[in-house]
N, C-alpha and C positions, 0 to 999 in steps of 0.2 A: 519307698514308703508304703504304709498300709493303704490298700485300695479303699477300705470302708470309711476312711477319713473323708473321702469325696464320693459318696455313694451314688450321686446322680450325674456323674460326668463320665466320659469315656476314659480309656487308659492313657491318653495323651501321647501315643506313639508318634514318632516323627520329630524332626528337628524343630527347635523353637525359632520363630522369626525374630528379626532384630527388634521389633516393637515389644515383644514379650520377654526379652532378656533382662535379667536383673543386673543393674549396673551400680546401684547405690546401696550402701549398708543401711539397715534399719537401726535407729537409736532408741533405746528404751530408758527413759529418765525416771528414777525412783526417788520420790521426795520423802525420805525417812523422817526428816526434820524440816518443817516449813522455814525455819530460820537459817538453814544451811544449804549449801549447794547440793544438787542431787548426785547420786551415784548413777553411772551410765553403763548399760549393758548393750553391746553391739552385736547385731546379727549380720554376718558377712554375706555378700551376694552369693547366690547359688542357683540351681534350677528352680523354676517358679513354685512348684508344689512343695518342695523341701523348705523353701524360703518362707512361704506362707505358714506352713505347719510349725516351723521353729519359732516364728514370731508369736503365733497364737499360744504355743506351749510356754514360752518364756513370760509373756505378759500375764497369763493365767496363774502361773506359779508365783511370780513376784507380787501380783495383786493379792493372792491368798495369803502370802507370807506377811503382808501388812495388816491382815485382818479383813480384807474385802470379801464380799460374797457374790460378786458378779459372775454368773456361770461361764464355763468354758465355751459353750455353744454361742452365747451372745457375743463374747469377745471374737470368736472365729468369724462371725458374720461381718463384723466391722473390719477386721484385718483383711478379709478377702476383697474388700472394696478398694484396697491399694492398687489392685490390678487396673481399675479405671483411671488411676493417676499414672499408669505406666511405671509404678514403683519409684516415682521421683521424690527423693528425700523424705522417706517415711519416718515420722517421729512419734513416739508414744510416751505420754507422761502419766505416771501413776501417782495420784494425789489423795489426800483426805483418808489416809490409812487404807488405801485400796478401794475406797468406795466411789471414787471418781477416776475415770480413765479418759484421757484426751488423745485422739488420733489425728495427726495432721500430715499433710503432704504438700508438694508444690506442683501438682499436676494441672490439668485444664480447669478444674473447679466444677461446681454444680450451678448452672445458671438458674434453673427452676427448682428451688428447694422444696416447694410444696409437692411437686410431682414425685420427687425422690422418696416421699413417705407414703405413696400410694402403691398398693400391690399391683404388679404387672407392668410398671414403667421401668425401663432399663435402657442403658446405653451399651450393654455388653455386645460384643461382636462374636461371630462364630469362633474366631481364634481364642477369645477370652473364655468361651464356654468349654474349652478343653480343660480348664482349671477350676472354674466355678460354675454354679448352677446357671446363673445368668437369666433368671426369670423374673427379676424385680421383686424378690421376696425378702432380701436381707435387711435393709433399713426399716421397712414397715414392720417386720417381725420384731426387731430389736426395740423399736419405738413403742409398740403395743406392750411388749413384755415389761419394759421399764415403767411405763405409766401404770400398768396393773400392779406392780410392786411398790408403787408410791415414789418412783424415781422419775428420771427425765432423759430425753435425748435432744441435743441441739446441733444444728448444722449451721456453720458460719464460714465466711470467706477467710482464707489465710492472709497474712499481711501483704505479701507480694505475689499473690496468685496461689491457687490451690484451695484445699478444703480443710476445715477443722470440724471433727465430729466429737462431741463430748457426751459420754453416758455417765450418769450419776445416780446413786441410790443413797438414801439416808435413813437413820433409825426411825422407827415409828414414833409419831408425836404422842405425848401423854394424853389420855382421855380426859375430857372436861369433867369437873365435879358436877353433881346433880343440879346445883344452882348457878352454874356458869354457862352462859350462852356459847354454843360452839362457834368457832371462827368460820366465817363465810368468805368466799371471794369478794373483793371490793365491789365488783359490778353487781353482785347479788345484794350486798348491803345497800348500794346506791339505788338500784332500780326496784328492789323489793320494797323499800320504805316509800319510794316515790309513788308506787302503784298499789300500795296497801297489801303486800304479800307478807305472810307470816314467815318466821325463820323455817328453814327446811327441817330442822330437828327441834321439836318443841321442848321447852323446859317443863318441869313439873313443880312449880312453886307451891308452898303451903299457903293456907288462907291468909296468913299474916304477911305474906311476901307477894308483892304485885309484880307484874311484868314490867321490864324497863320501858320507859316512855318511847324510846326509839323503835321498839319492836311492835308497838301498837299499830293496827291497820289504820290507814288514812281513809276515812269514809268520804266519798264525794258528796258535796253539798247538793241540796235540792236543785239549785240553779245549774250546777254543773251537770247533773243527770238530765235536766231538761234540754240544755242546749249543746251538749257535747256527746253525740251518739257513740263516740269511740271510748268513753269512760266505761268502767266495769263496776257492776254492783254485786254485792254478795247474794248468793242463793240459799245460804243457810245462816242461821242466827246463833249458832252455838259457839261462844268465844273460846271454848276449851279445845277446839279442833281447828286445823288449818282451814281458812276460808276458801271457797271456790268462787271464781269470778266468771261471769258470762256477759257478752255484749248486750247493751240495751237497744231496743228498737227506737228509731227516732220518733219524737212525739208528732201527733197529728199536725199537719201544716208545714212541717219541716221538710226540706229537700231530702230525697233518698240518698244523695251523694254530694260531696262538697262541690262548690262552684268551681268550674274550670276543669273538672275531672272528665276525661273522655268516657262516653257511655258504652263503648264497645272496645273489643280487643283485650289483650292480656292485662292492660292496666286499668280496666273498667272496675268499678265498685261491684260488690256482690249484688245479686239480683234483689235481695231483700233489703238492701241499703245498710247492711250491718258490717262493721269492720271485723276482720278476722281476729279471733282470740289468740293473743301472743304470749309466749312464755317470757320469763325474766331475761333469759339469754337473748331471745329475739329482739327484745326492746334494747338490750345493750348493743346488738349489731346495728340496729337502725340509728341509734344515737351516735355510734362511731361514724356511720355514713353521713350524718348531719355535718360532720367536720372534715370528712375525707371524700375524695371522688370515688374511690373503689376500695374493696376489702377482700382479703383472702383468709383462709384458716390460720395461716402463720401470723398474720397481723393481729387477729383476735387472741391467739394464744399468748403472744407477747404482751398485749394490752391488758387482758383479763385473767390469764392463767388457764388451766385445764388443757386437755389434749387437742391436737389439730383434728383428729377424727370427730370429736365432740362438736367442734365448731363447723366442720363440714356438714354434719347432719342438720345443724341449725340453719345453715345457709340454704341447704336444699329445701327445708320446710318453708322458709321465706320465699324462695323461688317458686314453689308450688302455690303459695298464697298470692302470687302476683305482685309482691312488694319489691322484689329485686329481680335482676336478670343477669345471666352469665355473659361476660365479655372477656373472651380468652380464658385466662386462669383466675380472673377476678370477678367480683359481682358489683353491680352498680344499681342505684335506685331506679325503679320504673316511675312512670307518671303517677301511678297509684301510691307508690311508696313516698314520693314527694308530697302528695296531697295528704297522706296520713300524718307525716311530720308537720306539715303546715297547719293542719287542723288541731 
């Protein structure tokens, strides 16, 4: 086979070990009609490189023939991951006119799915690196590509062991009309209205057309500003522009930090007694932790949408602010975070 198909690996000279021998055929199910049984294309066992190449080529051609636009290189990265399952019962399903492709196997599975989407994490052995790059770039690259194109990548457990990876892309959504408020993720609608945030993309109504009541900012009352130092007040009064919010200083005579909060250490309140300014996403994270012991990027992606890297950055910002701490692969509230929610 062509050497440039695998440009970053050696020439694979030498006999294959028993672990790297292909024993199971790969089955490609093409769902031409959702109401009918699929037609099945079988790729018979052969040497590892030829096997991976033929699966990639068949899936790419069959997907394109259905009208799909998922690139060859994206498909190849997922197909190569069958090596981690030791080629145990690989099955590929082509759905949604080629716009959704599902790859499943019955291998050992992926215990830490969050790590699988981070660059540089891999379970590849030296033997596997004879056939693949093995540097932990495949799934993160595909995930970022799909998200950038408005699609998605999901990693799930198979029914009786193994892994299911689904990549999907869909046609672009129609643009909103000038007087139609753009759809926002549910958490932004919930926490944006709760904390007085304007929609991310402002509408431009005529003088005779007012803003919807739900999009109006919620101004804190005088009493709330006096006794709740964590509330946020506007710093500009122009209602035609998105409002900016900054933390208020506690009034004279009020304690610089909530009662019971430690005065030192990572969980201590800021020196000036001011709560950190949080984004809408950060508020959603803290509200999730109000009902759960721990949280990870995949939990937030399932709950609120958007990509796991987006939520990873938000978790890191909260960690730097001292409101959460890292515990293994999850984050938990610090004493400061608990005090913030209690206040």
